[in-house]
C-alpha positions as CSV (number, residue, x, y, z in Angstrom):
1,M,-61.0,13.3,16.6
2,S,-59.1,11.9,13.6
3,N,-56.9,9.8,15.8
4,I,-60.0,8.3,17.5
5,E,-61.6,7.6,14.1
6,N,-58.4,6.0,12.7
7,S,-58.1,3.8,15.8
8,F,-61.8,2.8,15.6
9,E,-61.4,2.0,11.8
10,S,-58.3,-0.1,12.5
11,E,-60.2,-2.1,15.1
12,M,-63.0,-2.8,12.7
13,I,-60.6,-4.4,10.1
14,S,-60.6,-8.1,10.2
15,P,-57.4,-10.0,11.1
16,E,-57.4,-11.5,7.7
17,R,-57.5,-8.0,6.0
18,K,-54.7,-6.8,8.3
19,E,-52.6,-9.7,7.3
20,E,-53.3,-9.1,3.6
21,I,-52.3,-5.4,3.9
22,A,-49.1,-6.3,5.8
23,K,-48.2,-8.8,3.0
24,Q,-48.8,-6.1,0.3
25,N,-46.5,-3.6,2.1
26,L,-43.9,-6.2,2.7
27,S,-44.0,-7.2,-1.0
28,K,-43.6,-3.5,-2.0
29,I,-40.6,-3.1,0.4
30,N,-38.9,-6.2,-1.0
31,E,-39.5,-5.1,-4.5
32,I,-38.0,-1.6,-3.9
33,S,-35.0,-3.1,-2.0
34,S,-34.4,-5.7,-4.8
35,Q,-34.5,-3.0,-7.5
36,A,-32.1,-0.8,-5.4
37,Q,-29.8,-3.8,-4.9
38,Q,-29.7,-4.5,-8.6
39,R,-28.8,-0.9,-9.2
40,S,-26.1,-1.1,-6.6
41,S,-24.1,-3.7,-8.5
42,I,-22.5,-3.4,-11.9
43,Y,-20.4,-6.0,-13.6
44,D,-17.0,-5.7,-15.3
45,K,-16.9,-7.8,-18.4
46,D,-13.1,-8.0,-18.4
47,Q,-12.8,-8.9,-14.8
48,G,-15.7,-11.2,-14.5
49,N,-18.8,-11.1,-12.3
50,I,-17.4,-8.6,-9.8
51,P,-19.9,-6.4,-7.9
52,M,-18.9,-2.7,-7.9
53,P,-20.9,-0.4,-5.5
54,S,-22.6,2.5,-7.3
55,K,-25.6,3.4,-5.1
56,K,-26.6,2.2,-1.6
57,P,-29.9,0.4,-1.2
58,P,-32.5,2.5,0.7
59,N,-32.6,2.2,4.5
60,E,-35.8,1.5,6.4
61,F,-36.7,5.2,6.7
62,E,-36.2,5.8,3.0
63,V,-38.3,2.8,2.1
64,Q,-41.2,4.3,4.0
65,Q,-40.7,7.6,2.2
66,I,-40.9,5.8,-1.2
67,L,-44.1,4.0,-0.1
68,K,-45.6,7.3,0.7
69,G,-44.6,8.8,-2.6
70,E,-42.2,11.2,-1.0
71,T,-38.8,12.3,-2.4
72,I,-35.7,11.0,-0.6
73,N,-33.5,13.9,0.6
74,N,-30.0,13.0,-0.4
75,S,-27.3,15.4,0.9
76,K,-25.0,16.9,-1.6
77,V,-21.6,15.3,-1.9
78,P,-18.8,17.9,-1.9
79,N,-16.4,18.1,-4.8
80,K,-13.6,15.7,-4.4
81,R,-10.0,17.0,-4.4
82,K,-7.3,14.6,-5.5
83,I,-3.7,14.2,-4.6
84,N,-1.0,12.1,-6.2
85,F,1.5,9.8,-4.5
86,T,4.5,8.1,-6.1
87,N,5.0,4.6,-4.9
88,N,8.3,2.6,-4.6
89,D,8.1,1.5,-8.2
90,G,7.7,5.0,-9.5
91,N,4.0,4.6,-10.3
92,T,1.6,7.4,-9.5
93,I,-1.3,6.7,-7.1
94,E,-4.2,9.1,-7.2
95,I,-6.2,9.4,-3.9
96,D,-9.2,11.6,-3.2
97,D,-10.4,13.0,0.1
98,Q,-13.8,11.2,-0.1
99,G,-13.3,7.6,-1.1
100,S,-10.0,6.6,0.3
101,I,-10.8,3.4,2.2
102,N,-8.8,2.0,5.1
103,N,-9.5,0.4,8.5
104,F,-11.7,3.3,9.5
105,G,-13.7,3.8,6.4
106,I,-14.1,7.2,4.6
107,P,-11.9,10.0,6.1
108,K,-13.2,13.4,7.1
109,P,-13.8,15.8,4.2
110,G,-10.4,17.3,3.2
111,Y,-8.3,14.6,4.8
112,Y,-6.2,12.1,2.9
113,F,-5.1,8.7,4.1
114,I,-1.5,7.9,3.4
115,P,-0.9,4.4,2.0
116,D,1.4,2.4,4.3
117,K,4.2,1.7,1.8
118,L,4.6,5.4,0.9
119,L,5.7,6.4,4.4
120,P,9.5,6.5,4.9
121,S,9.0,3.8,7.6
122,E,6.6,2.0,5.2
123,G,4.3,1.6,8.2
124,N,6.4,-1.2,9.6
125,F,6.7,0.1,13.1
126,Y,3.1,1.1,13.8
127,P,0.6,-1.2,15.5
128,H,-1.6,-3.4,13.3
129,G,-4.7,-1.6,12.2
130,Y,-3.4,2.0,12.3
131,S,-4.1,4.9,9.9
132,I,-2.6,8.3,9.2
133,A,-4.5,11.0,7.4
134,F,-3.6,14.7,6.8
135,R,-5.1,17.9,5.5
136,S,-3.9,21.2,4.2
137,A,-2.8,23.9,6.7
138,T,-5.0,26.8,7.5
139,T,-4.0,30.4,7.6
140,K,-3.6,30.3,11.3
141,E,-1.3,27.3,11.1
142,M,0.7,28.9,8.3
143,R,1.1,32.0,10.4
144,H,2.2,30.0,13.4
145,Y,4.8,28.1,11.4
146,G,5.9,31.3,9.6
147,T,7.1,32.9,12.9
148,T,9.8,30.3,13.3
149,D,13.2,31.7,13.9
150,T,15.2,30.8,10.7
151,G,18.0,28.9,12.5
152,D,16.7,27.8,15.9
153,Y,16.1,24.1,15.8
154,N,14.2,24.0,19.1
155,E,11.7,26.6,17.8
156,F,11.5,24.7,14.5
157,A,10.7,21.4,16.4
158,A,7.9,23.2,18.3
159,A,6.5,24.7,15.1
160,L,6.7,21.4,13.3
161,D,5.0,19.7,16.3
162,Y,2.2,22.3,16.1
163,M,1.7,21.7,12.3
164,I,1.7,17.9,12.6
165,R,-0.6,18.0,15.7
166,N,-3.2,20.1,14.0
167,C,-3.1,18.8,10.4
168,C,-2.8,15.1,11.0
169,E,-5.2,12.5,12.3
170,I,-3.8,9.2,13.7
171,K,-6.0,6.2,14.5
172,I,-5.1,2.8,16.0
173,N,-7.6,0.0,16.1
174,T,-6.6,-1.1,19.6
175,I,-7.0,2.3,21.2
176,G,-9.3,4.2,18.9
177,T,-8.4,7.8,18.1
178,S,-4.8,8.5,18.9
179,N,-2.7,11.6,18.4
180,H,0.6,12.9,16.8
181,L,2.7,11.6,19.7
182,D,2.2,8.1,18.2
183,L,3.8,9.1,15.0
184,L,7.4,8.0,14.3
185,E,10.0,10.8,14.5
186,F,11.2,9.4,11.2
187,D,8.0,10.1,9.4
188,R,7.6,13.7,10.6
189,I,9.4,15.5,7.8
190,Y,7.6,13.4,5.2
191,L,4.3,14.5,6.7
192,L,5.4,18.1,6.7
193,F,6.0,17.9,2.9
194,C,2.6,16.2,2.4
195,I,0.9,19.1,4.1
196,R,3.0,21.6,2.1
197,E,2.1,20.1,-1.3
198,L,-1.6,20.2,-0.4
199,T,-1.5,23.7,1.1
200,L,0.4,25.6,-1.5
201,P,-1.2,26.4,-4.9
202,E,-0.4,24.5,-8.0
203,G,2.6,25.9,-9.8
204,T,4.5,26.7,-6.6
205,P,8.2,25.9,-7.2
206,P,9.4,22.8,-5.4
207,F,11.4,23.1,-2.1
208,T,15.1,22.8,-2.9
209,M,18.4,22.6,-0.9
210,E,22.0,22.9,-2.0
211,H,24.2,19.9,-1.4
212,D,28.0,19.4,-2.2
213,C,28.8,16.2,-4.0
214,R,32.0,14.4,-3.2
215,C,33.3,15.6,-6.6
216,G,32.9,19.2,-5.4
217,Y,29.9,20.2,-7.5
218,V,27.1,22.0,-5.7
219,N,23.7,20.5,-6.7
220,N,20.3,22.0,-6.3
221,V,18.3,19.1,-4.8
222,I,14.5,18.9,-4.9
223,I,12.8,17.8,-1.7
224,S,9.2,16.6,-1.7
225,K,7.1,13.8,-0.3
226,D,8.0,11.7,-3.4
227,T,11.8,12.2,-3.1
228,I,12.3,11.5,0.6
229,N,14.1,8.1,1.1
230,K,12.6,5.1,2.7
231,M,14.3,3.5,5.7
232,D,17.3,1.4,4.6
233,W,17.4,-1.6,7.0
234,N,19.3,-4.0,4.7
235,V,22.7,-2.8,5.7
236,P,24.8,-5.6,7.2
237,I,25.6,-5.3,10.9
238,Y,29.1,-6.7,10.1
239,D,30.8,-6.3,6.7
240,D,31.9,-10.0,6.6
241,E,28.3,-11.3,7.3
242,P,26.1,-9.7,4.6
243,E,23.1,-11.9,5.5
244,K,22.8,-10.5,9.0
245,T,21.0,-7.2,8.5
246,L,18.5,-5.3,10.6
247,A,15.8,-6.6,8.4
248,R,16.6,-10.1,9.4
249,Y,15.7,-9.3,13.0
250,Y,12.4,-7.5,12.3
251,N,9.6,-8.9,14.4
252,T,6.3,-8.6,12.4
253,E,4.1,-9.2,15.4
254,K,5.7,-6.8,17.8
255,R,6.7,-4.3,15.1
256,C,10.2,-3.9,16.3
257,F,13.7,-5.4,16.1
258,N,14.2,-8.5,18.2
259,I,17.9,-9.6,18.1
260,S,18.9,-13.0,19.5
261,F,22.6,-13.6,20.2
262,T,25.0,-15.6,22.3
263,N,26.1,-13.6,25.3
264,R,29.2,-14.2,27.5
265,N,29.7,-13.7,31.2
266,D,32.5,-11.2,31.6
267,K,34.0,-13.0,34.7
268,T,33.5,-16.7,33.9
269,N,33.6,-16.4,30.1
270,E,30.5,-18.7,30.2
271,E,28.2,-18.4,27.2
272,F,24.4,-18.2,27.4
273,P,21.5,-17.1,25.0
274,D,20.3,-13.5,25.2
275,N,18.3,-11.0,23.2
276,I,17.8,-7.2,22.7
277,T,14.5,-5.7,21.7
278,L,14.8,-2.3,19.9
279,Y,12.0,0.1,18.8
280,V,12.0,3.0,16.3
281,P,11.1,6.0,18.6
282,T,7.9,7.9,18.3
283,I,7.5,11.7,18.7
284,G,6.0,11.1,22.2
285,V,8.9,8.9,23.4
286,V,11.5,11.5,22.3
287,Q,9.6,14.4,23.7
288,K,9.0,12.8,27.1
289,M,12.6,11.6,27.3
290,L,14.0,15.1,26.5
291,K,11.7,16.6,29.1
292,F,12.9,14.0,31.7
293,I,16.6,14.6,30.8
294,K,16.0,18.4,31.2
295,K,14.6,17.8,34.7
296,E,17.5,15.6,35.6
297,M,19.9,18.4,34.5
298,M,18.0,20.9,36.7
299,K,18.3,18.6,39.7
300,K,22.1,18.5,39.2
301,K,22.2,22.2,38.4
302,N,23.7,21.3,35.0
303,L,21.6,23.2,32.4
304,D,24.5,23.5,29.9
305,I,23.8,21.1,27.0
306,D,27.5,21.2,26.1
307,N,28.2,19.4,29.4
308,L,26.8,16.0,28.3
309,D,27.2,14.0,31.5
310,V,23.5,13.7,32.2
311,F,22.6,13.5,28.5
312,K,25.0,10.7,27.9
313,E,23.6,8.8,30.9
314,Y,20.2,8.5,29.2
315,A,21.4,8.5,25.5
316,K,19.8,5.9,23.2
317,L,17.3,4.9,26.0
318,Y,14.4,5.7,23.8
319,Y,15.2,2.7,21.5
320,L,14.2,0.5,24.4
321,I,10.7,2.1,25.0
322,P,7.8,0.7,23.0
323,N,5.5,3.8,23.3
324,H,5.2,7.1,25.1
325,K,2.3,5.8,27.3
326,S,4.9,3.9,29.3
327,L,6.5,7.1,30.4
328,N,3.9,8.5,32.8
329,E,5.1,10.5,35.8
330,D,4.0,9.9,39.4
331,S,3.0,12.7,41.7
332,K,6.7,13.5,42.4
333,G,7.7,13.6,38.7
334,N,9.4,10.2,38.8
335,I,9.1,7.8,35.8
336,F,9.7,4.3,37.2
337,Y,9.8,2.8,33.7
338,I,13.0,4.7,32.9
339,K,14.5,3.7,36.3
340,D,13.6,0.1,35.7
341,I,15.3,0.1,32.3
342,M,18.4,1.8,33.7
343,N,18.7,-0.8,36.4
344,K,18.5,-3.6,33.9
345,M,21.1,-1.9,31.6
346,N,23.5,-1.6,34.5
347,T,23.6,-5.4,34.7
348,W,24.4,-5.9,31.0
349,T,27.6,-7.5,29.9
350,L,30.2,-5.6,27.9
351,L,29.3,-7.6,24.8
352,K,25.6,-6.8,25.1
353,T,26.4,-3.1,25.7
354,Q,28.6,-3.0,22.6
355,L,26.0,-4.7,20.5
356,F,23.4,-2.3,21.7
357,I,25.5,0.7,20.7
358,I,26.2,-0.7,17.2
359,L,22.6,-1.6,16.5
360,T,21.1,1.8,17.8
361,D,23.7,3.6,15.7
362,M,22.5,1.7,12.6
363,I,18.8,2.5,13.4
364,E,19.7,6.2,13.9
365,N,21.5,6.4,10.6
366,A,18.7,4.5,8.8
367,C,16.1,6.9,10.2
368,K,17.7,10.1,9.2
369,P,15.4,12.0,6.7
370,S,17.4,12.0,3.5
371,V,17.0,12.3,-0.3
372,S,19.0,10.6,-3.1
373,Y,19.9,12.3,-6.4
374,I,22.2,12.0,-9.4
375,C,25.0,14.5,-9.4
376,K,24.9,16.7,-12.5
377,S,28.7,16.8,-12.7
378,C,30.0,13.3,-12.0
379,G,26.8,11.3,-12.6
380,E,27.1,9.4,-9.3
381,E,24.1,8.7,-7.1
382,V,24.4,10.7,-3.8
383,S,22.4,10.5,-0.6
384,A,22.0,13.8,1.4
385,D,20.5,14.5,4.8
386,I,17.7,16.9,4.5
387,M,18.8,20.4,5.6
388,F,17.0,23.8,5.7
389,H,19.7,26.2,4.7
390,E,17.3,29.1,4.1
391,G,15.6,28.6,7.4
392,Y,12.8,26.3,8.5
393,K,10.0,28.7,7.6
394,S,11.1,28.4,3.9
395,V,9.1,25.2,3.7
396,F,5.8,27.1,3.4
397,I,7.1,30.6,2.5
398,D,7.6,31.0,-1.2
399,K,10.2,33.6,-2.0
400,S,10.3,32.8,-5.7
401,N,9.7,35.2,-8.6
402,N,6.1,33.9,-8.7
403,L,5.1,36.3,-5.9
404,R,6.5,39.4,-7.7
405,P,3.6,40.0,-10.1
406,V,1.2,40.4,-7.2
407,L,3.2,43.3,-5.7
408,S,2.2,46.8,-7.0
């Protein structure tokens, strides 16, 4: 009955009265929105007239709630947890898991975006518009990692892959949500220590390894996300040409190394322009290549890794592959992209092959996870490859005296 009465009453209102009511409501909406907009901007006297967001203006539904005198239901914002990063200049950057802004806005609760320049690769080899976020490990993930055999690298690689796959979120603008396979192999250890620092309680002793300096002194070296070295690509390709480094041939648009050079025909000695394009391999490229190589070994009934004939045939091939999505198998298990690359490499000149080996050796050395420290005995700066002398599980398992008080 009430609906009929309301409908009848609305029909009896004159058009002029309807227009007047509409103007009054519009005026109220504009007034509320204006007040909210003023509240949403504050001004910094030192920096000038710079708007700083403090509160969002109400949306259409909230405006209607205000007009009706109802209370707006704002969801509670969870407490922010913060984490510190040390940048290249030694300055500390504090980031929280709510307000870190990047190409994809605010991360999921508990996830932290990693600033580009803090990665060992400094983000130089990811597509434009990418982001990497990580969270702490759960009990399940800790337990899975903790079952790693102390000295088995293959088992460690699988456990590390599990940890990175579950605790990291990778996004690329061009393809939307991506996965851990698009991460660089070079950045994996860094991400592992990011997860470690966030997972273990404050006061946990740092992870350390022993390293022998050239002077013979054994140093106890701290490894953390802040001590892992960045990629060094300023090493000259030839000692007598210091200006020709890997950095000189970095292609900003393609995110790879594009080396142009003068090639020479092995038979006629005729010279002609040529180039080599090299990529820093991702986890996906390395995994799919190793899987392919294992299949090739099985075909030749050569499963002994010490017999490297098959392995050498495909060695360094992953430096020529832009991403793992190029390595899709057909119904028979063949990967035509690899065969195509092999056919092209078989036509290379001796000069191009030599240059390829030199350059890929340089990239491989530049991408080894390492730390630099000052020797306590001789005072020299030393670079050391990261090793896990106490076993891979020691990254998350604290055997220090801190655990003794909890034992009865």
